[in-house]
TORBAKOL-90845 format. One record per residue: residue in one letter; residue number from 1; x, z, y of N, C-alpha, C in turn. Coordinates in Angstrom, 1 decimal. Layout:
TORBAKOL-90845
R  A  NUM  X  Z  Y  X  Z  Y  X  Z  Y;
...
end
This chain:
TORBAKOL-90845
R  G  1  123.1  70.0  148.0  121.1  70.6  147.9  120.5  69.3  148.4;
R  R  2  121.0  68.1  149.3  120.4  67.1  149.6  119.9  66.5  148.8;
R  V  3  121.1  65.7  147.9  120.5  65.4  146.3  119.4  66.0  145.6;
R  A  4  119.8  67.2  145.7  118.9  68.0  144.5  117.2  68.0  145.3;
R  H  5  117.2  67.7  146.4  116.0  67.7  147.3  115.4  66.1  147.3;
R  R  6  116.6  65.3  147.0  115.4  63.7  146.8  115.2  63.3  145.8;
R  Y  7  116.3  63.9  144.1  116.0  64.2  143.3  115.1  65.1  142.6;
R  R  8  114.5  65.4  143.5  113.8  67.2  142.7  113.0  66.4  141.2;
R  W  9  112.5  65.7  141.5  111.3  65.5  140.1  111.9  65.0  139.3;
R  P  10  112.9  63.8  139.1  113.6  63.4  138.3  114.5  64.7  137.4;
R  L  11  115.0  65.3  138.6  115.5  66.6  137.6  115.2  67.6  137.8;
R  L  12  113.8  67.7  137.8  112.9  68.5  137.2  112.4  68.7  135.5;
R  L  13  112.1  66.8  135.4  111.9  66.5  134.2  113.3  66.5  133.3;
R  L  14  114.5  66.6  134.0  115.3  66.1  133.1  115.6  67.7  132.8;
R  S  15  115.5  68.9  133.2  115.9  70.1  132.8  115.0  70.6  132.1;
R  L  16  113.7  69.7  131.8  112.6  69.7  130.7  113.1  69.3  129.6;
R  L  17  114.1  68.7  129.5  114.2  68.1  127.9  114.8  69.0  127.0;
R  P  18  115.5  70.2  127.5  116.2  71.3  126.4  115.2  71.7  126.0;
R  L  19  113.8  71.6  126.5  112.6  72.7  126.1  112.0  71.7  125.0;
R  L  20  112.7  70.8  124.3  111.7  69.9  124.1  112.0  70.1  122.4;
R  P  21  113.4  70.5  121.8  113.9  71.0  120.7  113.3  72.5  120.6;
R  A  22  113.1  73.0  121.5  112.6  74.4  121.5  111.3  74.4  121.0;
R  A  23  110.5  73.7  121.5  108.9  73.5  121.2  108.6  72.8  120.2;
R  W  24  109.2  72.1  119.1  109.2  71.3  118.1  110.0  72.7  117.3;
R  L  25  110.7  73.7  116.8  110.8  74.3  116.3  109.8  75.2  116.0;
R  L  26  109.0  75.7  117.8  108.1  76.7  117.5  107.3  76.0  116.9;
R  L  27  107.0  74.9  116.6  105.3  74.2  116.0  106.1  74.1  114.4;
R  R  28  107.3  74.0  114.7  107.7  73.8  112.6  107.8  75.1  112.0;
R  G  29  108.0  76.0  113.1  108.5  77.4  112.3  109.6  77.1  111.4;
R  A  30  109.9  78.3  111.2  111.6  78.5  110.2  111.7  79.9  109.5;
R  G  31  112.0  80.3  108.7  112.1  80.9  107.6  113.9  82.6  108.3;
R  L  32  113.4  83.3  107.9  114.2  84.1  108.3  115.6  83.9  107.2;
R  E  33  116.6  84.4  107.7  118.1  84.4  106.8  117.9  85.9  105.9;
R  L  34  118.2  85.2  104.6  118.2  86.2  103.3  119.2  87.4  103.4;
R  Q  35  120.1  86.4  104.0  121.3  87.0  103.6  122.2  87.2  105.1;
R  V  36  122.2  88.5  105.3  122.8  89.0  106.5  124.4  89.6  106.5;
R  T  37  125.1  89.4  106.9  126.7  90.0  106.8  126.7  90.9  107.7;
R  P  38  126.5  92.4  107.3  126.6  93.1  108.4  127.7  93.8  108.7;
R  P  39  127.7  94.5  109.7  129.3  94.9  110.0  129.9  96.2  109.5;
R  A  40  130.9  96.4  109.5  131.8  97.4  108.4  131.5  98.9  108.4;
R  T  41  130.9  99.2  108.7  130.5  100.7  109.3  130.4  101.3  107.3;
R  E  42  130.0  102.8  108.1  129.7  103.8  106.7  128.8  103.3  106.5;
R  A  43  128.0  103.3  106.8  126.0  102.8  106.5  126.3  101.6  105.3;
R  V  44  127.1  100.7  105.9  126.9  99.5  105.1  127.7  99.3  103.9;
R  R  45  128.9  100.5  104.1  129.8  101.0  102.5  128.9  101.7  101.6;
R  A  46  128.1  102.3  102.8  127.1  103.3  101.1  126.2  102.6  100.7;
R  V  47  125.6  101.1  101.8  124.8  100.0  100.9  125.2  99.5  99.7;
R  E  48  126.6  99.4  100.2  127.4  98.3  99.2  127.7  98.9  98.2;
R  L  49  127.6  100.5  98.1  128.1  101.0  96.7  126.7  101.1  95.8;
R  I  50  125.9  101.8  96.8  124.1  101.9  96.0  124.5  100.5  95.4;
R  D  51  124.5  99.3  95.8  124.3  98.0  95.1  125.2  97.7  93.8;
R  R  52  126.7  98.4  94.0  127.9  98.8  92.8  127.4  99.0  92.2;
R  E  53  126.7  100.4  92.0  127.2  101.3  90.9  125.3  101.5  90.5;
R  L  54  124.2  101.4  91.1  123.0  101.4  90.7  122.4  99.6  90.2;
R  P  55  121.9  99.3  88.8  121.6  98.0  88.4  120.2  97.8  89.2;
R  G  56  120.2  96.2  89.6  119.6  95.6  89.9  118.0  95.9  89.6;
R  R  57  116.7  95.8  90.4  115.4  96.3  89.4  114.8  94.7  89.8;
R  P  58  113.6  94.7  89.1  112.4  93.5  89.5  112.1  93.6  90.8;
R  P  59  111.6  92.7  91.6  111.0  93.1  92.6  109.6  94.0  91.9;
R  T  60  109.0  94.9  92.8  107.5  95.6  92.2  106.8  95.2  93.2;
R  I  61  105.5  95.2  93.2  104.5  96.0  94.2  103.1  97.0  93.1;
R  G  62  103.0  97.9  94.1  102.3  98.8  93.2  100.9  98.9  94.0;
R  F  63  99.7  99.2  93.3  98.7  99.3  93.8  97.5  100.6  93.3;
R  V  64  96.7  100.8  93.8  95.9  102.1  93.6  94.8  102.0  93.6;
R  F  65  94.0  102.0  92.4  92.6  101.2  92.5  91.7  103.1  93.0;
R  S  66  90.8  103.3  93.4  89.7  104.2  93.4  88.6  103.9  93.7;
R  H  67  87.7  104.5  93.3  86.1  105.0  93.6  85.4  106.3  93.9;
R  P  68  84.9  106.5  94.5  84.4  107.4  95.3  83.6  108.4  94.3;
R  T  69  82.8  107.6  93.5  82.7  108.7  92.7  82.7  108.3  91.3;
R  R  70  82.7  107.2  90.5  83.3  106.8  89.0  84.8  107.3  89.1;
R  P  71  84.6  107.9  87.7  86.0  108.8  87.3  86.9  107.2  86.3;
R  V  72  88.2  108.0  86.4  88.9  107.2  85.6  88.6  106.8  84.4;
R  N  73  87.9  107.6  83.7  88.0  108.0  82.2  86.7  107.0  81.8;
R  D  74  85.9  106.4  82.9  84.7  105.5  82.7  85.3  104.3  82.3;
R  P  75  84.6  103.9  81.1  84.9  102.3  80.9  85.0  101.0  82.0;
R  G  76  83.8  101.7  82.8  83.6  100.1  83.7  84.5  100.5  85.0;
R  F  77  85.1  101.5  84.9  86.6  101.7  86.0  87.6  100.8  85.6;
R  R  78  87.7  101.3  84.5  89.5  100.4  83.3  88.7  98.7  83.7;
R  Q  79  88.0  98.6  83.4  87.0  97.2  83.0  87.8  96.8  84.8;
R  A  80  86.8  97.2  85.6  87.2  96.5  87.3  88.7  96.7  87.6;
R  V  81  89.6  97.5  87.1  90.9  97.5  87.1  91.5  95.9  86.1;
R  E  82  91.4  95.8  85.0  91.4  94.9  84.5  91.4  93.6  84.6;
R  Q  83  89.9  93.5  85.7  89.5  92.3  86.2  90.4  92.2  87.6;
R  A  84  90.8  92.8  88.5  91.5  93.0  89.6  92.6  92.3  89.3;
R  L  85  93.0  92.6  88.4  94.7  92.4  87.6  94.8  91.2  87.0;
R  A  86  93.9  90.4  86.4  93.7  89.4  85.4  94.7  88.3  85.9;
R  P  87  94.0  87.9  87.4  94.7  87.0  87.6  96.2  87.0  87.8;
R  L  88  96.7  88.2  87.8  98.4  88.0  88.4  98.5  88.3  86.4;
R  R  89  98.5  88.5  85.3  98.3  87.9  84.6  98.6  86.7  83.9;
R  K  90  98.2  85.6  84.5  98.3  84.2  84.0  99.1  83.5  85.3;
R  D  91  100.1  84.7  86.3  100.6  84.0  87.4  102.3  84.1  86.5;
R  E  92  103.0  82.6  87.0  104.2  82.5  86.4  104.8  83.5  87.3;
R  R  93  105.2  83.8  88.5  106.0  84.6  89.1  105.6  86.3  88.6;
R  V  94  105.0  86.9  87.9  104.8  88.0  87.4  104.9  87.7  86.3;
R  A  95  106.4  88.8  86.1  106.7  89.4  84.8  106.1  90.4  83.7;
R  R  96  105.1  91.1  84.5  104.6  92.3  83.8  103.6  92.9  84.6;
R  V  97  102.7  93.8  83.9  101.9  94.3  84.4  101.4  95.3  83.9;
R  R  98  101.8  96.5  84.7  101.6  98.2  84.2  100.2  98.8  84.6;
R  T  99  99.6  99.5  83.4  98.4  100.5  83.6  98.8  101.4  83.1;
R  A  100  97.6  102.7  83.6  97.9  104.0  83.0  97.0  103.6  81.3;
R  W  101  96.5  102.7  81.4  96.0  102.2  80.0  97.2  101.6  78.9;
R  D  102  98.1  101.3  79.4  99.0  100.6  78.2  99.6  102.2  77.1;
R  R  103  99.4  103.3  77.4  99.8  104.2  76.2  98.0  104.5  75.8;
R  S  104  98.1  104.9  75.1  96.4  105.9  74.5  97.6  107.1  73.6;
R  P  105  96.6  108.6  74.3  96.2  108.3  76.1  96.4  107.7  77.2;
R  P  106  95.9  107.8  78.5  96.3  106.9  79.4  97.5  107.9  79.7;
R  D  107  98.0  107.7  80.8  99.4  108.1  80.8  99.0  108.9  82.3;
R  P  108  99.1  110.2  81.8  98.6  111.3  83.6  99.4  111.7  84.4;
R  A  109  100.3  110.5  84.3  101.7  110.3  85.4  100.8  109.2  86.2;
R  W  110  100.4  108.0  85.9  99.6  107.1  86.4  97.9  107.2  87.0;
R  L  111  97.4  109.2  86.7  96.2  109.0  86.9  96.2  110.8  88.2;
R  A  112  95.2  110.2  88.9  95.1  110.7  90.1  94.7  112.5  89.5;
R  R  113  95.0  113.3  90.1  94.3  115.3  89.7  93.0  115.0  89.9;
R  G  114  92.5  114.0  90.6  90.9  114.2  90.9  90.5  113.2  90.2;
R  G  115  90.9  112.8  89.6  90.4  111.3  88.4  89.5  110.3  89.3;
R  R  116  89.8  110.0  89.8  89.2  108.9  90.7  90.2  107.8  91.4;
R  R  117  91.3  107.9  91.3  92.5  107.3  91.8  93.0  106.7  90.2;
R  T  118  93.8  105.3  90.0  95.1  105.3  89.2  95.6  104.2  89.6;
R  Y  119  96.7  104.1  89.3  97.7  103.5  89.6  98.4  102.4  88.8;
R  A  120  98.5  100.8  89.4  99.2  99.9  88.3  100.2  99.6  88.8;
R  E  121  101.0  98.7  88.7  102.7  98.3  89.4  102.7  97.1  88.5;
R  V  122  102.8  96.0  89.5  103.1  94.4  88.9  104.8  94.5  88.9;
R  D  123  105.6  93.9  88.2  106.8  93.4  88.0  106.6  92.0  88.3;
R  L  124  107.8  91.5  89.3  107.7  90.2  89.0  109.4  89.7  88.9;
R  R  125  109.2  88.5  88.3  110.5  88.1  87.6  111.4  88.0  88.7;
R  G  126  112.6  87.6  88.2  114.0  88.2  88.9  114.6  89.5  89.1;
R  R  127  115.4  89.7  90.1  116.3  91.2  90.0  116.6  91.4  92.1;
R  A  128  116.2  91.8  91.9  116.9  92.5  93.5  117.4  93.5  93.8;
R  P  129  118.4  93.5  94.8  119.8  94.6  94.4  118.9  96.0  94.9;
R  A  130  119.7  96.9  94.2  119.0  98.5  94.2  118.3  98.6  95.6;
R  F  131  119.4  98.6  96.9  118.8  99.0  97.9  118.0  98.4  98.8;
R  A  132  117.8  96.8  98.7  117.0  96.2  99.2  115.6  96.8  98.2;
R  S  133  115.3  96.6  96.7  114.5  97.3  95.9  113.7  98.5  96.7;
R  M  134  114.5  99.1  97.0  114.0  100.4  97.9  113.2  101.0  99.3;
R  T  135  114.0  99.5  99.6  113.7  99.9  101.0  112.5  98.9  102.0;
R  F  136  112.9  96.9  101.5  112.5  96.1  101.7  111.8  95.6  100.5;
R  G  137  111.6  96.0  99.3  110.8  95.8  98.1  111.7  94.3  97.6;
R  G  138  112.5  93.7  98.1  113.4  92.7  97.8  112.5  91.1  97.2;
R  L  139  111.4  91.0  98.1  110.2  90.4  98.1  110.9  88.9  98.8;
R  A  140  110.6  87.7  98.5  110.7  86.4  99.3  109.9  86.4  100.2;
R  P  141  110.1  85.9  101.8  108.9  85.9  102.3  107.9  85.1  102.3;
R  G  142  106.6  85.6  102.2  105.5  84.9  101.7  104.8  85.6  100.2;
R  L  143  105.7  85.8  99.4  105.7  86.2  98.6  104.5  87.2  98.2;
R  Y  144  104.8  88.7  99.3  103.7  89.5  98.8  102.5  89.2  98.8;
R  A  145  102.2  88.7  100.1  100.8  88.0  100.7  100.3  87.3  100.0;
R  E  146  100.9  86.3  99.3  100.1  85.6  97.8  99.5  86.4  97.1;
R  I  147  100.8  87.6  96.2  100.0  88.6  95.1  99.1  89.3  95.2;
R  R  148  99.4  90.0  96.6  98.7  91.0  97.2  97.0  90.1  97.5;
R  G  149  96.9  88.9  97.9  95.9  88.1  97.8  95.0  87.8  96.7;
R  Q  150  95.5  87.8  95.4  94.8  87.8  94.4  94.1  89.2  93.3;
R  V  151  94.3  89.9  94.3  94.4  91.5  93.6  92.7  91.9  94.5;
R  R  152  91.6  91.8  93.8  90.0  92.2  94.5  89.5  92.6  93.6;
R  S  153  88.4  93.5  94.3  87.5  93.8  93.4  86.4  94.2  94.2;
R  D  154  84.9  94.0  93.6  84.2  93.8  93.8  83.3  95.7  94.0;
R  T  155  84.3  96.4  93.0  83.8  97.6  93.2  84.5  98.9  93.4;
R  L  156  86.2  98.2  93.1  86.9  99.5  93.9  87.4  99.1  94.5;
R  E  157  87.6  100.2  95.1  89.0  100.0  96.3  90.7  99.6  96.4;
R  V  158  91.1  98.7  96.6  92.5  98.5  95.7  93.5  98.8  97.2;
R  L  159  94.5  99.3  97.1  95.2  100.1  97.8  96.6  99.3  97.5;
R  A  160  97.6  98.6  98.4  98.7  97.8  98.1  99.7  99.1  98.3;
R  V  161  100.7  99.7  98.0  101.9  100.6  98.1  103.0  100.4  97.6;
R  G  162  103.9  100.9  97.9  105.3  100.7  98.0  105.7  100.0  99.2;
R  P  163  107.3  99.7  99.1  108.3  99.3  100.1  108.0  97.8  100.5;
R  A  164  107.5  97.0  99.3  107.1  95.9  99.4  105.8  96.1  100.6;
R  A  165  104.7  96.7  100.6  104.0  96.9  101.3  103.8  97.2  102.6;
R  M  166  104.6  98.3  102.4  104.9  98.9  103.7  105.7  97.9  105.0;
R  N  167  107.0  97.4  104.3  107.4  96.3  104.9  106.7  95.2  105.3;
R  H  168  105.7  94.7  104.8  104.6  93.6  105.3  103.9  94.1  106.5;
R  D  169  103.2  95.2  105.8  102.4  96.1  106.8  103.4  96.2  108.4;
R  F  170  104.6  96.6  108.3  105.4  97.0  109.4  105.9  95.4  110.0;
R  S  171  105.7  94.5  109.8  106.0  92.8  110.2  105.1  93.1  110.9;
R  R  172  103.7  92.8  110.1  102.4  92.1  110.6  102.3  93.0  112.2;
R  V  173  102.4  94.6  112.2  102.1  95.4  113.0  102.9  94.8  114.0;
R  A  174  104.1  94.8  114.3  104.9  94.2  115.0  105.1  92.7  115.7;
R  R  175  104.8  92.1  115.1  104.2  90.9  115.2  103.2  90.8  116.5;
R  Q  176  102.0  91.8  115.8  100.4  91.6  116.9  100.8  92.5  117.8;
R  D  177  102.0  93.2  118.1  102.1  94.2  119.2  103.4  93.5  120.1;
R  L  178  104.0  92.4  119.7  104.9  91.8  120.7  104.1  90.2  120.8;
R  R  179  102.8  89.9  120.5  101.7  89.1  121.0  101.4  89.3  122.2;
R  R  180  100.7  91.3  121.5  100.0  91.3  122.5  100.9  91.9  124.3;
R  S  181  102.1  92.5  123.8  103.1  92.8  124.9  103.3  91.7  126.1;
R  E  182  103.2  90.2  124.8  104.1  88.8  126.1  102.6  88.6  126.4;
R  L  183  101.4  88.6  126.5  100.1  88.4  126.8  100.0  89.6  128.4;
R  V  184  100.8  90.7  128.5  100.7  91.4  129.5  102.2  91.0  130.3;
R  V  185  102.7  90.7  129.5  104.4  90.5  130.5  104.6  89.7  131.0;
R  L  186  103.9  88.6  130.8  104.4  87.3  131.1  103.6  86.6  132.8;
R  P  187  102.5  87.0  132.6  101.6  87.1  133.7  101.9  88.3  134.9;
R  L  188  102.6  89.3  134.6  103.2  90.3  135.3  104.6  89.3  135.9;
R  V  189  105.4  88.4  134.8  106.4  88.3  135.8  106.4  87.1  136.6;
R  L  190  105.0  86.0  135.9  105.1  85.0  137.0  104.6  85.0  138.4;
R  V  191  104.0  86.6  138.4  104.0  86.8  139.9  105.1  87.5  140.5;
R  L  192  105.6  88.0  139.8  107.3  88.9  140.9  107.8  87.3  140.8;
R  L  193  108.2  86.2  139.9  108.8  85.2  140.4  107.9  85.1  141.2;
R  L  194  107.0  84.3  141.4  105.7  83.3  142.6  106.7  84.1  144.0;
R  L  195  106.7  85.2  144.2  107.1  86.4  145.2  108.6  86.0  145.1;
R  V  196  109.4  86.1  144.4  110.3  85.9  144.7  111.2  84.5  145.7;
R  F  197  110.6  84.0  144.4  111.0  82.0  145.1  109.6  81.5  145.7;
R  G  198  108.9  81.7  145.8  108.0  81.2  146.9  107.5  80.0  146.3;
R  S  199  107.7  79.5  145.2  107.2  77.9  145.0  106.5  77.9  143.2;
R  A  200  105.6  77.1  143.6  105.2  77.7  141.7  105.8  76.9  141.2;
R  V  201  106.7  75.7  141.5  108.1  74.8  140.1  109.0  75.8  140.2;
R  A  202  109.3  76.2  141.3  110.9  77.3  140.7  110.3  78.2  140.0;
R  A  203  108.8  79.3  139.8  108.5  80.5  139.5  108.0  79.9  137.8;
R  T  204  107.7  78.9  137.4  107.1  78.3  136.4  108.2  77.8  135.4;
R  L  205  109.4  77.7  135.9  110.5  77.0  135.1  111.2  78.0  134.1;
R  P  206  111.4  79.0  134.9  112.4  80.3  133.8  111.1  80.9  133.0;
R  V  207  109.7  81.0  133.4  108.8  81.5  132.2  108.5  80.5  131.1;
R  L  208  108.5  79.4  131.6  108.7  78.1  129.8  109.9  78.8  129.3;
R  V  209  111.3  78.3  130.1  112.2  78.3  129.1  112.4  80.1  128.7;
R  G  210  111.9  81.2  129.1  111.5  82.2  128.3  110.8  82.3  127.3;
end
């Protein structure tokens, strides 16, 4: 105890050294692992069976185009859809862009009953396991945002749908909620640590490590 008190500042600086690699990792960032080895449970075996029996699918992103007054059979509606999807037809990562007008007459399954919405599907290159394509979309990190950012329209409302869009939105909301909770929890923890330790240095160190 006497030695720790005598050399308290050098010991404090020494205890902060392990934080330097953590700070470097936080600033640099890192991608999540794409391949995870799950435990041997019934659910995991069911997923493995799905991937063995069902063929892999190309990763896809769906888009719904709508207008409050203009019907889909309006030539301007189709032109606006084609203009919004035009950047993707030039993207090397895109294998195929499908719309209701690929057939003549247009495929009614891709048109809403109200006549003011239509569906389009973008197939990306590569293959994703069947289960991944049905749940998470089978996309590499960041690819969805890059593809979605290219589809814009000045006249139509564009809504991304499907597993990839749902997974992206879920991750974004979870990230925002986590940041908001940290802004609330960390000050409360700091106050409690001040009451427990009675020292600003001793209370701040666990918060920095956390």
